N, C-alpha and C positions, 0 to 999 in steps of 0.2 A: 364550732357551733356558735351562733350569735348569742351573746349574753343579753338576757332580758331581765329587767327588774320587775318583780311581781308587785312591789309596793313602793310608792314614791310619796315623799312628804313635801309640802309647801307651807311656808310660814303664813299664818293667817294675815299678818300685817301686809304681806305682799300679794294677797289673793284679791285681784281686781276683777277677775273674770272666772265664773264657775264652769265655763265650757271645758270639757275634757280635751277637745282638740286643741284648745289654746294652751292648756297646761302641758300637753305632751309635745307641743311644737314650738315652745318659746325659745329654744336654743337655735343658734345658727353659726355658720362658719364665717370667719372674717380674717382680714389681714391683721395679725397681732402687732404689726409695726405701728398701727394707729390706735389711739385710745378710743374707748367707747364713750360717747357723749349723749346725754338725754336730748331728745328733740325739744323738750321744754326749756332747755338751757339757752336755746337761741331762737325759739319761736314764742313770741309774746302775744297773747290773745288780744284781739282787737275789741275794744269795748265802746267804740265811737258810735253811739246810738243816735237815731234820728226819728222824729215823729213825722209821719207822712202827712203833708198838707194837700188838700183837695186841688188847689189851684196851681200846684207845681208839677212840672213834667220831669219824670225820673228815668234814668237809664238803669236797666236791670241786667243782672249778670247770670250766665249759666256756665257750667264746667263740663266739658265733654269727657266721656269715658275713654279708656285706652290711651290716656295721655294726649287726648285730642286738642287740649288747649283751653284757655279761658276766653270766652266770647261774650259779645253783647247778646242778651236774650231778646230784648225789645226796649222801646221807650213807651212809657205809660203815664197818664195823668194820675195824680194822687187820688182823685175821687174814685178811680176804678181799681185801686189797690186795696185788697181786703185786710192784709196784715199791716196795721198802722205803725207799729214800732219795728224798725229795721236797723241795719248797720251800714255806715258809710265805709267804703273801701278805698284804699290808696294804692297808687302804682307801686309795684315791687313787693306787695304783701303776698304771703302764701295763703292759698285758699283751697278748700276741699269740700266735696259734697258728703254730708253725713251718710247718705244712703248709698252713694256709688263710689266712695273712696276705695272700697275693696275691688272696684273695677277700673281703677286708675283715674278717677275723676278728681284730679288735683293739679295745681300749677301756680303760676305767679300772675298777679294782676298786671296787665299791660298798661302802657301809658294812656291809651285812649279810653280806658275805663276808670281812670282816677276820678273819684267823687261819685261813682255809681253806688247802687244800694243792693244789699242782699238780706235774705231772711236768716233766722237762726239755723236753718238747715244747711247754710254754707258758712261755717266758721272761718274767720280770716285771722292771720297772725302777722305782726310786724317781724321782720327778720333782723337779728343782731348781726350786722355785717362785720363786726369786729371779731366774730367767731366763725362765721361761715359765709362763703361767697354765694350770692344768689344764683349764679350760673352753676355752681357745684350742687347746690340744693335742688335746682331744677333737674339736673342730670340724675342725681341719685334717686329722685322720686319716680323716675321712669323705669328703674330696674325691677326685675321680677322679685328680688328679695324685698324691696321696699313695699311692693304691692302685697306681698305675703304678710308683712307687718300689719298693713291696713286690714287685711282679711282676718288676722288673728285678733284684732281689736274690735271687730264687728260681731255683734251677737243678734240672735233672732232665729226664727224657724222658717222664714220665707225669703223670697228674693229681694225683699226690701229691708235687709239687715242694716242697722244703723251703727256707725262707728262710735265707740266710747272715747270721747275727746281726751279725758283725763288719762285713760290708759294709753292712748296714742302718744301723748306727750311724754309718757314715762318710757317709751321705747328708746333703746340706745343704739346708735349707729356708729360705725368706725369713722373717725373724722381726722383726716390728715391736717397738718398745720396749714394755716392760711398763707404764710410766706416762708421763704427759706432762710431768712435772717443772714444772708450772705453766703450760705452754703449751697452752691449751685447744683450739687449732687442730690440734695434733699428732695424727696417727693412731696409736693404740696398740692393743695386744692387747685391753685392757679396753674401749676404745671400739668396736672391731670386734665383740666378743662382745656388748656391750650392744645395738648396732644389730641384730644377729642375733636376740637374744632378744625384742626388741620386735616384729620381724616374725613370729616364731614365736607370740608371744602374740596378735597380730592374727589369725593363721591359726587358732589354737585358739578364739578368740572367734567367728569366722565359722563354724567347724564346730559350735560349741555352738548358734549361732543356726539353722543348717541343721537340726540334730536337733530343735530346738524347733519349727521350722516343719513338719517331717515329722509330729511329734506333733499339731500343730494340724490337719493334713490328716486324720489318723486320727480325731481327735476330731470333726471335722466330719462325716465319713462315719458314724461310730458314732451320733452324735446325730441326724443326718437320717434314717437308716434305723432308728433305735432298736434298735441291735444289742445283744444280750445273749448272752454266751458262758458256758455252764455247763460246768464241768469238775470232776469229783470227783478231787482230787489225793491222796486218802488211799490209801496203798499197802496192798494186801492182804497179810495175814500168814499164815504157815503154809503147808501143802502145798496147791497149787492144781492143778486138772485142766482141761485145754482139749481139746475135741473136735478130732480131727485134721482133720476136714473144715472146721472154722472157723479153722484155723491159717494166717493170712496172713503173719505175721511171727514170727521166732524170738527176738527180743530180749526180755529179761525186763522192761525198762522198759515196753514196749508191753503185754505180757501181764498185768502186775500192776496196771495203771491203767485206770480207766474212760475211755472215749472222750468227746470233747467234743461238745456240741450247741450250735447257733447258733439264736437266735431273733430275730425282727424284727417290726416293725409291718406289714411287707409279707409276702406269701406266700413261703415258702422253696421254692425250686425246684432240683432236681438238674441238674447239667450234662447228664446223659444225656437229659433232657427237652427241652433247647433246642439240642443239637448235632444237626444234620441228618446230617452225615457226618464221620468222623474217620479220618485216615490218617497214617502216618509219612512223613517226608521220605526222602531218598535217601542212600546211602553215597557218599562221594567221597574218593578217596585221591590222585588225580592232579589237582592244581590247575593252573590256567592263568593267564597274564597277561591273557587276554581271555576273552570268552564271557559267561555270565550270572552274576549275583551269587549266591554261595553263602552262605546264612545259617547260621552256626554257633551252638551253644548260647551261647557267650560273647558273641555279638553282640546277643542279646536281653536288654535291660535292663528297667527298670521302666517299661513302656509306651512304649519307643522302641528303635530299632535303632542300635547304635553303629557308627560308621565308622572306628574306631581301627585295625582290622586286617582289611582287606577281602580276601576270597578270591573267585576266579572258577573256573568249570569250563566246559569246552567239549564235554563228553560227557554228554548227557542226552536224555530223551524229552520230547516236547511235553506229555505228561500230568504231567510232574514240575514244570512251571511253576506258580507260585502266582498265582491270580487275585485280583482285587479282592474286598473284603468277606470277607476270610479272617482267622481268628484263629490265631495261632501261640502255642503253649505249650511250654516246655521240659520234657522228660520224663526226662532223665538228667543226672547231674552236678549242675548247678544246677537243681533241680526247681521248676516253678511260675511262672517268669518268663513274661510274655506281652506281646504287641503285636498291635494290630489293623491289618491292611493294608486301608485303606479305599479308597484311590485312588492307584495308582502306574502310571507309564508304563514303568517299568523291568521287564525280565524277571528274575525271581528264582526260586531254588530254596532248599530248606532241608535241613538235616542229618537223617539218620534218627533222631536223638535229639531231634527236635522233632515235636510233634503239629501237623498241618495240619487246621484245623477249619472247616467251613462251619456257620454258626449259623442258627437260625430267626429271621430278621429281623422276623417278624410278632409275636414275643414279646419280643425283647430287642434293644437297640441294641448294635452291636459295640463302640463306644467305651465304653459303660457296662460291659460285661462285662470288657473288657480292663482298665479302670481298677480295678474292684472286685476283679478276680482278684489284683491286687497288694496289696490291703488286708491288714492284719494278721490279721483273723479268718479270712480265706481261706487265707493262708499257713500258719496253724496247722493247718488241715485237711490241707494238703499234707504237712506234717511228720509228722502222725499216720498218713497213708496210704502214704507212700513206704517202700521197702524198701532195705536195704543201708546200710552205714556208711561204707565207703571211697568207693563210687560210688553214691550214692542214685539211685533211679529209681522211677517210678510207672507202673503198668499202666493200660491204657485202662479196664479195669473199675473200678479205684479212682478214676480221674479222673472218671468218670461219677457217682460217689457224692458228689462235692463239692457242697455246697448254698450258694446265694446268695439274698438277698432281691431280688425284682424288682417295682418299682413298676408298676402296670398301664399307665401312660401312657408311650409311647416318648419324648415330649417331656420329661416329668419325669425320665426316666432320663438323657437327654442333658444336661439342666440340671445334674443332680447330678454327672455325669461331668466336665462342663466346669469347674465350680467346684473340684472335687477336684483336677483336673489343674493348674489355675492355682495352687493352693496348693503342689502338688508342684514345679511349675516354679520357684517362689520358693525352695523348699528346695534344689533342685538348683543354682540360680544361686549361692546362698550357699556351697554345697559347692564349686563350681568356683572361687569367689573364694578360699576357704580353701586349696585346692590351689595356686592361682596364687601366693598369698602365701608359701606354703611353698617353692615352686620359686624365687621371687624371693629369699627369704632365703638359700638355698643358693648361687644364682648370684652374688648380690651379694657374699657372703663370698669366694667363689673369685676374683671379679674384682678384689677389693682386694688379694689376695695374689699370684695368678698372672695374668700378662698373656697375651694371645692374639696369635698371629701375624697 
């Protein structure tokens, strides 16, 4: 049986936060090979104040949540800045948001923001590099455990909890030595950072290879089909008139540019000529732990269905079920992703934001059309024909206008689709290896610093 203490005591001198959750969660597991060091021992509060002058142009700073980095917020004249007493920041300083530190809003000031200004809501600290490497500090602040420290030091009853800076500086972290002093076997901050960077470099190289392989797949398709995309990118100048009956989109970028045309050595055919029937999926708000699979827009990737976040529904009609030899194309949000359901024993339905299409199999192979639908020259047509900026969507009418080249032989179509897909699979495999390498870099770093129960 788990032992639980009914009564716990905390010395009043150490009571910096009255929160029960803070008192009960202040302990953590760490690598006992390294000593615990207060953040305040190597972070020195920046007190370089500046009085804002009306005639001076200032660069202001913001800090993105989820370790998104330290960025320029904007440039503003002093006369338009309400808080007249602020702080000047310097490159390499550590910065955090009092409100969003618990959400990972912290980082280091980059070189291009040296001399920028921040309010008191963004405390900054000089880093004692004789005790901690800035690279190591930046890495450790991205760990889940460090974010937990920030959360424990934040108090309040709303989503705008503010961090207690004094309490934050009293947090102790495991700190390896900065250098090995000649002992090459010693684990140091620099060796840990170097190992991390090597894995990140490997991840980057794998991602570059993945992108190169994707381009190879596109080049194969364009070369085999002899694709030629014509687009007049010259912007029309002066006053332009558009007939209201021809006005499908309101944005000026669309109105002032010529539409693209696609040519091939094979006949170009509109989707409307090869789709036998097209309907939308169904709306589903009440999901279930059982029932039939419900395919969301986010599930449909580049010619496959993702199983990362599976939903089910148990209220539907038999007519809502998707039969074999059906093409699915996303019509809202992420527009134009597709997958061909050739043979499945599972009962599935799809979102109302997905087109469910029966194709004319006497003219086109389902595998071919799904593969080519994800090609660059087709995706450019989707971009041209969809509407909406925040939530893009495409109408059935516009979907039917998309054109693709169709080789006359079904066998030839399937051979092209098969080779194209094999090239894509290599690209996706390299991408997955890149993601795995990145995850390993982060987990290996954390495991060297923080132990697990």
